LUMZA-572432 format. One record per residue (C-alpha): z, x, y. Coordinates in steps of 0.02 Angstrom, whole numbers. Each point is the difference from the previous one (the first is absolute). Layout:
<lumgus>
[lumgu [Z; X; Y]]
...
</lumgus>
This chain:
<lumgus>
[lumgu [2092; 7203; 4661]]
[lumgu [67; -158; 84]]
[lumgu [92; -40; -161]]
[lumgu [89; 168; 0]]
[lumgu [40; -15; 185]]
[lumgu [77; -172; -28]]
[lumgu [106; 68; -143]]
[lumgu [57; 145; 109]]
[lumgu [48; -115; 143]]
[lumgu [94; -115; -119]]
[lumgu [94; 148; -75]]
[lumgu [50; 62; 173]]
[lumgu [59; -173; 48]]
[lumgu [103; -14; -160]]
[lumgu [82; 168; 31]]
[lumgu [40; -52; 178]]
[lumgu [77; -163; -59]]
[lumgu [107; 92; -129]]
[lumgu [57; 121; 132]]
[lumgu [45; -139; 120]]
[lumgu [94; -91; -137]]
[lumgu [97; 155; -48]]
[lumgu [41; 36; 182]]
[lumgu [54; -180; 25]]
[lumgu [117; 5; -151]]
[lumgu [74; 166; 47]]
[lumgu [29; -48; 181]]
[lumgu [50; -181; -26]]
[lumgu [146; -42; 113]]
[lumgu [-51; 120; 140]]
[lumgu [-67; -146; 101]]
[lumgu [172; -81; 11]]
[lumgu [43; -30; 183]]
[lumgu [148; -119; -7]]
[lumgu [182; 38; 36]]
[lumgu [93; 129; -101]]
[lumgu [133; -63; -120]]
[lumgu [141; 99; -79]]
[lumgu [45; -2; -185]]
[lumgu [154; 83; -71]]
[lumgu [-20; 36; -185]]
[lumgu [119; 79; -124]]
[lumgu [-75; 106; -138]]
[lumgu [56; 109; -144]]
[lumgu [-84; 172; 6]]
[lumgu [-103; -17; -159]]
[lumgu [-186; 7; -37]]
[lumgu [-9; -187; -34]]
[lumgu [28; -20; 188]]
[lumgu [-147; 114; 39]]
[lumgu [-107; -131; 89]]
[lumgu [135; -24; 131]]
[lumgu [17; 186; 33]]
[lumgu [-188; 30; 4]]
[lumgu [-31; -147; 117]]
[lumgu [134; 71; 113]]
[lumgu [-72; 176; -7]]
[lumgu [-178; -56; 34]]
[lumgu [56; -117; 141]]
[lumgu [-76; -153; -84]]
[lumgu [149; -104; 56]]
[lumgu [-29; 52; 180]]
[lumgu [-185; -42; -14]]
[lumgu [50; -175; -53]]
[lumgu [123; -27; 141]]
[lumgu [160; 45; -93]]
[lumgu [136; 121; 53]]
[lumgu [72; 46; -169]]
[lumgu [178; 64; -20]]
[lumgu [27; 68; -177]]
[lumgu [176; 35; -61]]
[lumgu [32; 79; -170]]
[lumgu [142; -64; -110]]
[lumgu [64; 67; -168]]
[lumgu [-37; -159; -101]]
[lumgu [-86; -168; 8]]
[lumgu [173; -82; 4]]
[lumgu [31; 91; 164]]
[lumgu [-169; -49; 74]]
[lumgu [22; -184; -42]]
[lumgu [181; -1; 62]]
[lumgu [-63; 67; 166]]
[lumgu [-137; -132; 4]]
[lumgu [119; -143; -38]]
[lumgu [119; 60; 136]]
[lumgu [-144; 2; 125]]
[lumgu [-2; 189; 22]]
[lumgu [-181; 2; -59]]
[lumgu [-139; -128; -9]]
[lumgu [-78; 55; -165]]
[lumgu [58; 101; -149]]
[lumgu [-81; 101; -138]]
[lumgu [91; -39; -162]]
[lumgu [-32; 2; -187]]
[lumgu [-4; -171; -81]]
[lumgu [170; 5; -88]]
[lumgu [106; -27; 158]]
[lumgu [-117; -145; 40]]
[lumgu [52; -82; -163]]
[lumgu [181; 9; 56]]
[lumgu [-48; -72; 169]]
[lumgu [-93; -143; -83]]
[lumgu [152; -43; -106]]
[lumgu [102; 2; 162]]
[lumgu [-131; -114; 81]]
[lumgu [-25; 118; 146]]
[lumgu [-136; -56; 121]]
[lumgu [-122; 143; -29]]
[lumgu [-183; 20; -51]]
[lumgu [-108; 140; -68]]
[lumgu [-161; 24; 100]]
[lumgu [-77; 139; -105]]
[lumgu [19; 123; -141]]
[lumgu [-44; 170; 73]]
[lumgu [25; 111; -152]]
[lumgu [47; 8; -184]]
[lumgu [100; 140; -78]]
[lumgu [51; 71; -169]]
[lumgu [114; 146; 37]]
[lumgu [177; -44; -57]]
[lumgu [84; 111; -129]]
[lumgu [166; 9; -91]]
[lumgu [66; 180; -6]]
[lumgu [138; 62; -117]]
[lumgu [89; 167; -9]]
[lumgu [-29; 92; -163]]
[lumgu [170; 86; 10]]
[lumgu [81; -172; -8]]
[lumgu [-83; -28; -168]]
[lumgu [-144; -104; 68]]
[lumgu [-164; 35; -88]]
[lumgu [-66; -177; -28]]
[lumgu [35; -176; 62]]
[lumgu [133; -38; -133]]
[lumgu [108; 144; 67]]
[lumgu [32; -94; 162]]
[lumgu [126; -115; -86]]
[lumgu [174; 36; 69]]
[lumgu [-73; 98; 147]]
[lumgu [1; -22; 188]]
[lumgu [-166; -37; 84]]
[lumgu [-22; 10; 187]]
[lumgu [-114; -133; 74]]
[lumgu [-29; -83; 169]]
[lumgu [80; -168; -38]]
[lumgu [-89; -163; 40]]
[lumgu [-171; 85; 7]]
[lumgu [-148; -20; -116]]
[lumgu [60; 157; -91]]
[lumgu [143; -103; -72]]
[lumgu [-123; -122; -77]]
[lumgu [-109; 138; -73]]
[lumgu [151; 88; -75]]
[lumgu [76; -160; -70]]
[lumgu [-161; -54; -83]]
[lumgu [-33; 175; -66]]
[lumgu [171; 7; -81]]
[lumgu [-25; -174; -73]]
[lumgu [-169; 46; -74]]
[lumgu [83; 148; -87]]
[lumgu [144; -102; -69]]
[lumgu [134; 70; 115]]
[lumgu [133; -117; 70]]
[lumgu [19; 42; 183]]
[lumgu [186; -40; -16]]
[lumgu [13; 164; -96]]
[lumgu [-61; 95; 154]]
[lumgu [92; 27; 163]]
[lumgu [-110; -29; 152]]
[lumgu [48; 97; 156]]
[lumgu [-71; -50; 169]]
[lumgu [-97; 155; 54]]
[lumgu [-124; -12; 143]]
[lumgu [-176; 64; -29]]
[lumgu [24; 147; 119]]
[lumgu [161; 48; -91]]
[lumgu [-75; 0; -175]]
[lumgu [-40; 187; -6]]
[lumgu [174; 52; 55]]
[lumgu [84; -125; -116]]
[lumgu [-85; 63; -158]]
[lumgu [-2; 185; 46]]
[lumgu [186; 2; 39]]
[lumgu [42; -102; -155]]
[lumgu [74; -150; 90]]
[lumgu [-103; -104; -121]]
[lumgu [-82; 35; -167]]
[lumgu [-166; -71; 54]]
[lumgu [-88; -84; 146]]
[lumgu [-143; -116; 35]]
[lumgu [-111; 72; 136]]
[lumgu [-169; -21; 81]]
[lumgu [-109; 116; 101]]
[lumgu [28; 118; 83]]
[lumgu [173; 13; -78]]
[lumgu [-61; -2; -181]]
[lumgu [-112; 150; 33]]
[lumgu [146; 90; 83]]
[lumgu [105; -30; -155]]
[lumgu [-139; 65; -114]]
[lumgu [-20; 156; 107]]
[lumgu [184; 44; 13]]
[lumgu [56; -44; -176]]
[lumgu [-162; 44; -90]]
[lumgu [26; -7; -189]]
[lumgu [183; -50; 15]]
[lumgu [-37; -185; 19]]
[lumgu [-93; -134; -95]]
[lumgu [-114; -112; 105]]
[lumgu [-45; -174; -63]]
[lumgu [-124; -115; 89]]
[lumgu [89; -167; 9]]
[lumgu [-130; -117; 77]]
[lumgu [-90; -31; -165]]
[lumgu [-169; -11; 88]]
[lumgu [62; -142; 112]]
[lumgu [-38; 50; 179]]
[lumgu [118; -29; 143]]
[lumgu [-71; -90; 152]]
[lumgu [23; 64; 176]]
[lumgu [-5; -155; 110]]
[lumgu [10; -41; 185]]
[lumgu [118; -145; 34]]
[lumgu [61; -91; 154]]
[lumgu [117; -140; 49]]
[lumgu [-92; -165; -13]]
[lumgu [46; -50; 177]]
[lumgu [-68; 162; 73]]
[lumgu [-161; -8; -102]]
[lumgu [-34; -180; 51]]
[lumgu [31; 44; 183]]
[lumgu [-117; 151; 0]]
[lumgu [-157; -45; -102]]
[lumgu [-119; 98; 111]]
[lumgu [111; 154; -4]]
[lumgu [11; -11; -191]]
[lumgu [-189; -11; -8]]
[lumgu [-21; 156; 107]]
[lumgu [132; 90; -101]]
[lumgu [-97; -34; -161]]
[lumgu [-163; 49; 86]]
[lumgu [80; 170; 36]]
[lumgu [53; 20; -182]]
[lumgu [-174; -47; -60]]
[lumgu [-72; 134; 113]]
[lumgu [124; 122; -78]]
[lumgu [-57; -51; -175]]
[lumgu [-181; 29; 50]]
[lumgu [50; 169; 71]]
[lumgu [84; 48; -165]]
[lumgu [-156; -47; -97]]
[lumgu [-117; 98; 113]]
[lumgu [114; 148; 39]]
[lumgu [117; 27; -149]]
[lumgu [33; 183; 42]]
[lumgu [47; -42; 179]]
[lumgu [108; -146; -57]]
[lumgu [93; 114; -120]]
[lumgu [28; 126; 139]]
[lumgu [73; -136; 112]]
[lumgu [123; -49; -136]]
[lumgu [38; 181; -44]]
[lumgu [47; 35; 180]]
[lumgu [91; -165; 24]]
[lumgu [110; 19; -154]]
[lumgu [6; 191; 1]]
[lumgu [-74; 23; -174]]
[lumgu [-99; 148; -64]]
[lumgu [-182; -13; -53]]
[lumgu [29; 5; -188]]
[lumgu [133; -135; 8]]
[lumgu [-110; -108; 110]]
[lumgu [-140; 4; -129]]
[lumgu [122; -51; -137]]
[lumgu [81; -144; 91]]
[lumgu [-165; -64; 69]]
[lumgu [-54; -37; -178]]
[lumgu [161; -97; -31]]
[lumgu [-34; -122; 141]]
[lumgu [-135; -128; 33]]
[lumgu [-23; -22; 187]]
[lumgu [-85; -163; 47]]
[lumgu [28; -171; 79]]
[lumgu [18; -146; -119]]
[lumgu [99; -154; -52]]
[lumgu [-34; -42; -180]]
[lumgu [80; -90; -146]]
[lumgu [68; 160; -77]]
[lumgu [129; 8; 140]]
[lumgu [62; -175; -45]]
[lumgu [5; 44; -186]]
[lumgu [103; 156; 37]]
[lumgu [122; -96; 109]]
[lumgu [20; -136; -132]]
[lumgu [36; 134; -131]]
[lumgu [131; 79; 114]]
[lumgu [75; -170; 41]]
[lumgu [23; -42; -184]]
[lumgu [80; 170; -27]]
[lumgu [122; -32; 143]]
[lumgu [48; -170; -72]]
[lumgu [23; 73; -175]]
[lumgu [111; 139; 70]]
[lumgu [108; -117; 105]]
[lumgu [-59; 77; 163]]
[lumgu [-24; -171; 77]]
[lumgu [82; -171; -17]]
[lumgu [-172; -79; -17]]
[lumgu [-58; -64; -168]]
[lumgu [-185; -17; 41]]
[lumgu [-127; 118; 76]]
[lumgu [-55; -55; 175]]
[lumgu [-179; -41; 45]]
[lumgu [-39; 169; 77]]
[lumgu [-163; -63; 74]]
[lumgu [107; -87; 131]]
[lumgu [43; 174; 64]]
[lumgu [-181; 58; 14]]
[lumgu [-106; -26; 156]]
[lumgu [-183; 21; -46]]
[lumgu [-98; -68; 148]]
[lumgu [-3; 155; 111]]
[lumgu [-55; 118; -139]]
[lumgu [-130; -124; -64]]
[lumgu [-76; -3; 173]]
[lumgu [9; 188; 22]]
[lumgu [-56; 58; -173]]
[lumgu [-89; -141; -94]]
[lumgu [12; 15; -188]]
[lumgu [163; 98; 3]]
[lumgu [110; -154; -28]]
[lumgu [19; -81; -171]]
[lumgu [163; -97; -10]]
[lumgu [26; -153; -109]]
[lumgu [131; -113; 76]]
[lumgu [146; -84; -84]]
[lumgu [45; 119; -143]]
[lumgu [188; -2; 14]]
[lumgu [138; -128; 18]]
[lumgu [72; -81; 155]]
</lumgus>
């Protein structure tokens, strides 16, 4: 009898400890009692920025002493331009603009990858004779210039033996892609969500859609000016704490997280389910980011998009300490892979 009673007491104690641990993880940050700090961050309204939007919606930033001011921009070029000009403190940006910034030796650093995406497509109008990739030769393709879409398209054409000099690239913003292809201003466009789904819906069977990322994910990163990051280490830590809480929230409450994003980006339920599967939402800094940036850097050099002749050491533009402290095991960066 005593044996069974001891087992029962131990089981109750274990359950209590688990409950306390779960409560502690869920409510971490609520005991913050210091001064409130403001952060201005520029984002692009895409699912790979979900942790920022969810942390804002669930007031995780506020719990950690941060007054967050989120401003949406059309591209990562725009978010980083705003950051470099001092209009914002941090920026969400895919990794390709960071490669350009590294070549330019801008004083910036990535503090976290917050999402990975595979949602970029090349669309072509069937009535312009486009039924496969080879038919794009001699055509006009609309694309947001200087974004990661330009790299994906260039590499995709190269892999299929098409000289990009035989294609006319037209600078078409992401939000303009639907109008540009529907009205025939271009023969095709490169687009990402939600614009690619809008093109599919409106043009139906009258376009060809080709996935151009070749299973190489894009990386949604958070980046800041080195000077600002070094001057605000505690604020950066609390910012990442808020994002980690958002990641935990996504894991435990996927339906609620999807609803937050659906409302934030004004998507319908079916589209939300589709795009959710195209994105991996989590905090990390691993070697695959460096490998991708090196690949993009070599492509830029080969295509005369920079005066540099050697890929930079991109690890110099990565700040790992804050994320290592916040989420142990999420950082795996090998230093010194590139050139000077």
